[in-house]
Backbone as CSV, one residue per row, in Angstrom:
resi,resn,N_x,N_y,N_z,CA_x,CA_y,CA_z,C_x,C_y,C_z
1,MET,131.041,87.657,64.278,131.186,88.537,65.271,130.149,89.560,65.524
2,THR,129.723,89.584,66.825,128.527,90.496,67.035,129.062,91.620,67.801
3,ILE,128.511,92.813,67.500,128.902,94.192,68.427,128.091,94.055,69.490
4,ARG,128.360,94.233,70.643,127.449,94.461,71.877,126.697,95.590,71.717
5,PRO,125.539,95.990,72.171,124.702,97.098,72.217,125.270,98.196,72.580
6,ARG,126.149,98.191,73.767,126.788,99.217,74.725,127.770,99.665,73.551
7,TRP,128.650,99.051,72.915,129.601,99.422,71.854,129.182,100.078,70.504
8,ARG,127.857,99.505,70.200,127.199,99.886,68.906,126.847,101.655,69.457
9,PHE,126.316,101.560,70.532,125.900,103.028,70.913,127.280,104.122,71.253
10,LEU,128.266,103.464,71.693,129.423,104.373,71.853,129.916,104.749,70.532
11,SER,129.905,103.878,69.588,130.289,103.972,68.211,129.487,105.033,67.419
12,PHE,128.211,104.941,67.816,127.178,105.800,67.073,127.663,107.268,67.634
13,LEU,127.809,107.360,68.789,128.293,108.680,69.618,129.430,109.300,69.077
14,LEU,130.415,108.511,68.679,131.675,108.873,68.113,131.548,109.604,66.831
15,ILE,130.997,108.868,65.833,130.532,109.020,64.404,129.848,110.346,64.597
16,PHE,128.824,110.215,65.317,128.105,111.599,65.335,128.649,112.898,65.838
17,SER,129.625,112.688,66.884,130.329,113.902,67.072,131.204,114.425,66.229
18,PHE,131.770,113.404,64.981,132.555,113.884,64.019,131.786,114.372,63.009
19,VAL,130.668,114.233,62.748,129.677,114.517,61.736,129.086,115.980,62.106
20,PHE,128.608,115.986,63.193,128.080,117.238,64.033,128.773,117.619,64.976
21,PRO,130.025,118.483,64.742,130.739,118.993,65.930,130.043,120.106,66.697
22,ALA,130.555,120.207,67.894,129.672,120.939,68.812,129.655,122.639,68.467
23,HIS,130.550,122.977,67.636,130.461,124.230,67.142,129.467,124.560,66.088
24,LEU,128.851,123.512,65.729,127.854,123.652,64.604,126.405,123.348,65.323
25,ALA,126.482,123.111,66.530,125.108,122.657,67.512,124.293,124.022,67.638
26,PRO,122.972,123.689,67.684,122.142,124.973,67.829,122.468,125.700,69.079
27,PRO,122.800,127.228,68.850,122.975,127.832,70.295,122.045,127.445,71.483
28,ALA,122.561,127.606,72.647,121.601,127.429,73.965,120.945,128.702,74.026
29,TYR,119.731,128.785,74.404,119.012,129.812,74.892,119.461,130.608,76.076
30,ALA,119.795,131.744,76.030,120.134,132.533,77.012,119.466,132.841,77.911
31,ALA,119.670,132.787,79.230,118.490,132.945,80.112,118.323,134.542,80.550
32,GLN,116.762,134.598,80.667,116.655,136.212,80.804,116.827,136.665,82.276
33,VAL,117.535,137.728,82.424,117.520,138.218,84.180,117.076,139.687,84.101
34,ALA,116.433,140.041,84.943,115.730,141.260,85.208,117.059,142.307,85.779
35,LEU,117.187,143.330,85.032,118.236,144.276,85.512,117.404,145.311,86.290
36,PRO,117.238,145.635,87.519,116.564,146.425,88.167,116.639,147.867,88.433
37,GLU,115.625,148.629,88.140,116.011,149.943,88.410,116.911,150.234,89.433
38,GLY,117.804,151.303,89.143,118.683,151.566,90.750,120.012,150.707,90.941
39,THR,120.276,149.854,89.739,121.351,148.959,89.900,122.529,149.891,89.703
40,PRO,123.653,149.747,90.561,124.708,150.780,90.387,125.500,150.340,88.924
41,VAL,126.167,151.130,88.179,126.978,150.932,87.295,128.245,151.838,87.291
42,VAL,129.475,151.159,87.388,130.682,152.129,87.677,131.325,152.247,86.317
43,LEU,131.282,153.646,85.982,131.843,154.127,84.683,133.139,154.689,84.844
44,ARG,133.979,154.709,83.610,135.389,155.285,83.851,135.357,156.219,82.576
45,LEU,135.779,157.485,82.954,136.131,158.439,81.868,137.153,158.196,80.766
46,THR,136.935,157.908,79.666,137.897,157.635,78.624,138.644,159.044,78.059
47,GLU,138.210,160.253,78.376,138.607,161.501,77.845,138.772,162.593,78.993
48,THR,139.829,163.717,78.991,139.615,164.492,80.193,138.534,165.431,79.732
49,VAL,137.453,166.105,80.648,136.556,166.975,80.096,136.512,168.367,81.077
50,ALA,136.778,169.275,80.237,137.138,170.826,81.000,136.338,171.751,80.188
51,PRO,135.900,172.726,80.674,135.218,173.808,80.191,136.077,174.499,78.744
52,ASN,137.242,174.525,79.004,138.226,175.114,77.721,138.364,173.936,76.605
53,THR,137.655,172.774,76.877,137.777,171.742,75.664,136.257,171.369,75.282
54,HIS,135.413,171.378,76.070,134.018,170.857,75.914,133.103,172.015,76.125
55,HIS,131.941,171.882,75.377,130.835,173.006,75.383,129.664,172.276,75.711
56,VAL,128.622,172.961,76.432,127.300,172.417,76.475,126.658,171.430,75.484
57,GLY,126.221,170.375,75.569,125.680,169.527,74.564,126.744,168.660,74.024
58,ASP,127.887,168.699,74.323,128.871,167.933,73.772,128.812,166.743,74.353
59,VAL,128.900,165.622,73.870,129.078,164.074,74.211,130.254,163.781,74.983
60,VAL,129.977,163.027,76.173,131.285,162.753,76.913,131.259,161.079,76.800
61,HIS,132.608,160.755,76.419,132.984,159.341,76.154,133.269,158.681,77.421
62,MET,132.733,157.516,77.850,133.220,156.766,78.989,133.050,155.163,78.575
63,GLU,133.430,154.325,79.483,133.382,152.903,79.327,132.902,152.371,80.957
64,VAL,132.246,151.149,80.623,131.854,150.608,81.774,133.271,149.877,82.656
65,ALA,133.446,150.321,83.899,134.736,150.100,84.271,134.684,148.466,85.055
66,MET,133.538,148.147,85.450,133.456,146.529,85.883,132.162,145.926,85.478
67,ASP,132.233,144.614,85.285,130.811,143.926,84.972,129.728,144.143,85.987
68,VAL,128.474,144.299,85.352,127.268,144.339,86.283,126.587,143.203,86.159
69,THR,126.581,142.493,87.368,126.045,141.163,87.320,124.663,141.022,87.983
70,VAL,123.822,140.362,87.640,122.305,140.066,88.308,122.425,138.676,88.453
71,ASP,122.066,138.165,89.631,121.913,136.642,89.717,122.941,135.566,89.337
72,GLY,124.219,136.249,89.336,125.317,135.403,88.938,125.382,135.665,87.459
73,ALA,124.823,136.335,86.463,124.758,136.513,85.089,125.138,137.805,84.935
74,ILE,126.051,138.044,83.854,126.665,139.357,83.430,125.549,140.080,82.682
75,ALA,125.031,141.138,83.087,124.061,141.895,82.416,124.511,143.006,81.415
76,ILE,125.758,143.632,82.103,126.527,145.000,81.339,127.863,144.322,81.417
77,LYS,128.724,144.241,80.452,130.278,143.787,80.470,131.044,144.897,80.492
78,ALA,132.147,144.672,81.527,133.157,145.749,81.660,133.562,146.132,80.073
79,GLY,134.144,147.361,80.018,134.641,147.774,78.539,133.481,148.473,77.765
80,THR,132.310,148.045,77.898,131.286,148.441,76.943,131.274,150.279,77.294
81,PRO,131.324,150.759,75.921,131.156,151.983,75.842,129.778,152.593,76.321
82,ALA,130.121,153.825,77.268,129.031,154.590,77.750,129.168,156.065,77.326
83,GLU,127.918,156.680,77.437,128.341,158.204,77.204,127.265,159.069,78.151
84,GLY,127.711,160.254,77.989,127.028,161.324,78.906,127.044,162.552,77.847
85,GLU,126.727,163.731,78.617,126.521,165.104,77.793,126.919,165.938,78.839
86,VAL,127.706,167.070,78.354,128.092,168.278,79.210,126.863,169.219,79.156
87,VAL,126.491,169.465,80.468,125.203,170.515,80.646,125.704,171.590,81.440
88,VAL,126.719,171.699,81.973,127.363,172.967,82.286,128.913,172.947,82.059
89,ALA,129.110,174.107,81.427,130.642,174.228,81.107,131.004,175.980,80.906
90,GLN,131.415,176.218,82.265,131.773,177.565,82.464,133.105,177.796,82.604
91,LYS,133.785,178.692,82.099,135.383,178.823,82.321,135.464,179.950,83.566
92,ALA,136.663,179.686,84.217,136.985,180.765,85.278,136.938,182.191,84.677
93,ALA,136.587,183.001,85.348,136.391,184.289,84.654,136.987,185.501,85.670
94,TRP,137.126,186.618,85.269,137.567,187.684,85.953,136.789,187.986,87.371
95,LEU,137.115,188.789,88.068,136.552,189.111,89.412,136.662,187.838,90.285
96,GLY,137.588,186.925,89.812,137.530,185.536,90.780,136.512,184.542,90.761
97,GLU,135.706,184.759,89.622,134.579,183.806,89.396,135.261,182.380,89.328
98,ALA,134.693,181.321,89.809,135.400,180.176,89.614,134.754,179.446,88.318
99,GLY,135.331,178.427,87.706,134.834,177.638,86.644,133.996,176.484,87.109
100,LYS,132.804,176.023,86.387,131.909,175.066,86.611,131.945,174.139,85.723
101,LEU,131.311,172.898,86.030,131.387,171.954,84.997,130.350,170.826,85.323
102,GLY,129.500,170.380,84.578,128.600,169.482,84.921,128.250,168.506,83.699
103,ILE,128.122,167.563,84.214,127.966,166.201,83.130,126.747,165.477,83.469
104,THR,125.910,165.148,82.499,124.822,164.058,82.935,125.014,162.955,82.326
105,LEU,125.298,161.577,82.829,125.481,160.355,82.443,124.049,159.892,81.813
106,ARG,124.169,159.473,80.694,123.061,159.125,79.781,122.762,157.492,79.489
107,SER,123.757,156.719,78.996,123.359,155.491,78.711,124.527,154.597,78.376
108,THR,124.372,153.087,78.283,125.267,152.333,77.840,124.576,151.183,77.297
109,LYS,125.171,150.072,77.000,124.468,148.683,76.409,124.543,147.542,76.996
110,SER,123.397,146.760,77.002,123.676,145.462,77.983,124.422,144.533,77.067
111,VAL,124.528,143.166,77.542,125.294,142.227,76.929,124.627,141.734,75.636
112,ASP,123.271,141.940,75.465,122.199,141.618,74.383,122.134,142.740,73.528
113,GLY,122.895,143.874,73.728,122.887,144.968,72.787,121.659,145.824,73.068
114,GLN,120.799,146.014,73.996,119.917,146.678,74.431,120.313,147.886,74.911
115,ARG,119.841,149.122,74.759,120.226,150.423,75.266,119.524,150.412,76.790
116,VAL,120.516,150.714,77.919,120.420,150.788,79.234,120.502,152.304,79.524
117,SER,119.220,152.940,79.842,119.372,154.525,80.297,120.030,154.476,81.649
118,LEU,120.957,155.434,81.806,121.258,155.809,83.157,120.925,156.961,83.876
119,ARG,121.116,157.201,85.246,120.988,158.598,85.635,122.095,158.735,86.740
120,SER,122.478,159.960,86.366,123.512,160.381,87.479,124.048,161.805,86.912
121,ASN,124.425,162.643,87.902,124.804,164.093,87.595,126.264,163.958,88.051
122,LEU,127.248,164.463,87.299,128.429,165.127,87.964,128.517,166.541,87.884
123,THR,129.046,167.218,88.904,129.167,168.569,88.963,130.572,168.722,89.771
124,ARG,131.118,169.649,89.324,132.574,170.163,89.844,132.350,171.576,89.571
125,GLU,132.965,172.340,90.787,133.489,173.833,90.752,134.644,174.429,91.336
126,GLY,135.474,174.963,90.752,136.615,175.428,91.126,136.526,176.415,92.405
127,LYS,137.572,176.879,93.006,137.643,177.766,94.082,137.240,179.094,93.607
128,ASP,136.299,179.587,94.168,135.914,181.027,94.057,136.576,182.131,94.860
129,LYS,137.257,183.187,94.047,138.060,184.091,94.664,137.777,185.589,94.311
130,GLN,136.275,185.630,94.237,135.614,186.953,94.077,135.559,187.797,95.349
131,GLY,135.586,187.341,96.483,135.508,188.250,97.502,137.083,188.941,97.721
132,ILE,138.109,188.019,97.346,139.485,188.658,97.919,139.854,189.378,96.388
133,ALA,139.358,189.035,95.315,139.457,189.809,93.907,138.914,191.427,94.096
134,ILE,137.515,191.365,94.737,136.985,192.755,94.960,137.660,193.515,95.967
135,VAL,138.039,192.761,96.949,138.439,193.768,98.204,139.987,194.057,97.665
136,LEU,140.733,193.211,97.188,142.121,193.700,97.154,141.937,194.857,95.869
137,GLY,141.037,194.809,94.910,141.012,195.503,93.719,140.650,196.881,94.246
138,LEU,139.687,197.058,95.097,139.360,198.271,95.365,140.419,198.877,96.663
139,LEU,140.897,198.205,97.322,141.929,198.709,98.394,143.080,198.864,97.894
140,LEU,143.777,197.874,97.043,145.146,198.207,96.782,145.390,198.551,95.526
141,CYS,144.831,197.754,94.338,144.970,198.032,93.002,144.173,197.542,92.299
142,PHE,143.651,198.214,91.194,142.601,197.627,90.042,142.746,196.299,89.421
143,LEU,144.254,196.179,89.402,144.675,194.838,88.696,144.202,193.712,89.382
144,PHE,143.850,193.668,90.627,143.358,192.454,91.278,141.965,192.072,90.749
145,LEU,141.472,192.912,90.090,140.057,192.690,89.695,140.147,191.844,88.508
146,PHE,141.095,191.645,87.872,141.335,190.671,86.781,141.846,189.170,87.396
147,LEU,141.924,189.210,88.476,142.081,187.834,89.054,141.131,186.789,88.739
148,LYS,141.388,185.692,88.400,140.406,184.838,87.967,140.346,183.625,89.214
149,GLY,139.075,182.863,89.031,138.779,181.750,90.080,139.576,180.523,89.422
150,ASP,139.449,179.469,90.265,140.126,178.185,89.578,139.408,177.475,88.553
151,ASP,140.044,177.005,87.611,139.411,176.099,86.533,138.936,174.690,87.186
152,VAL,138.247,174.049,86.603,137.978,172.709,86.851,137.826,171.730,85.722
153,GLN,137.920,170.364,86.202,137.932,169.446,85.236,137.719,167.951,85.592
154,PHE,137.340,167.051,84.873,137.048,165.551,85.116,138.464,165.153,84.407
155,THR,139.154,164.474,84.743,140.327,163.660,84.117,139.905,162.330,83.691
156,ALA,140.738,161.894,82.436,140.466,160.757,81.837,140.848,159.621,82.986
157,GLY,140.036,158.482,83.129,140.474,157.448,83.988,139.673,157.341,85.581
158,SER,139.066,158.746,85.599,138.138,158.865,86.831,136.992,157.879,86.703
159,GLU,136.694,157.307,87.933,135.503,156.469,87.711,134.346,157.251,88.442
160,VAL,133.172,156.964,87.984,131.890,157.527,88.488,130.876,156.536,88.571
161,LYS,129.863,156.794,89.322,128.746,155.933,89.538,127.425,156.293,89.107
162,ALA,127.034,155.523,88.296,125.593,155.908,87.710,124.710,154.992,88.103
163,TYR,123.339,154.927,87.906,122.133,154.027,88.289,121.432,153.683,86.819
164,VAL,120.954,152.274,86.992,119.924,152.015,85.802,118.480,152.772,86.230
165,GLU,118.364,153.318,85.176,117.173,154.249,85.174,115.890,153.669,85.339
166,SER,115.676,152.425,84.744,114.464,151.758,84.680,114.493,150.251,84.523
167,ASN,113.603,149.262,84.785,113.800,147.895,84.932,113.717,147.401,83.496
168,LEU,114.623,146.339,83.230,114.691,145.852,81.870,115.197,144.162,82.103
169,LYS,114.708,143.677,80.741,115.008,142.306,80.958,116.112,142.055,79.732
170,VAL,117.285,141.344,80.462,118.409,141.058,79.777,118.686,139.794,79.281
171,SER,118.910,139.220,78.245,119.092,137.870,77.879,120.876,137.733,78.169
172,ALA,121.182,137.272,79.124,122.307,137.128,79.715,123.161,135.803,79.266
């Protein structure tokens, strides 16, 4: 009995697939894609940030809200941690002075683990009540001088947009 060459080849493939399963095969090389400067990255705050809980220099924790794709390949995966820094944290004060809050978005990581520098600033200012506090304080009662302006905060879950700061090659 002779085995035809075609069956011999198929038998070889079957035996080979059992001896060297696909999960032991060497990894395919990932394609490199260029993540250009200015690429938008949508971030989501994972904590509420306010002047009464955060101070200048504190780290602000965020995550990437949606995949960042370049030429059909994912360069930054959704859910990747990101961080920023509080640069202004001023509580509302007497004489109707409003609270102020500023955050600079700093960085996240690409799918291959590289640090991706980001650029964007978030600022928010409460309603200023200085004029009314001074006028009412001088005309009616000095207690109006103790009137505070509105406080401000960025709530957890808020989405913000940042941009990639410089060109980067990513193995996607």
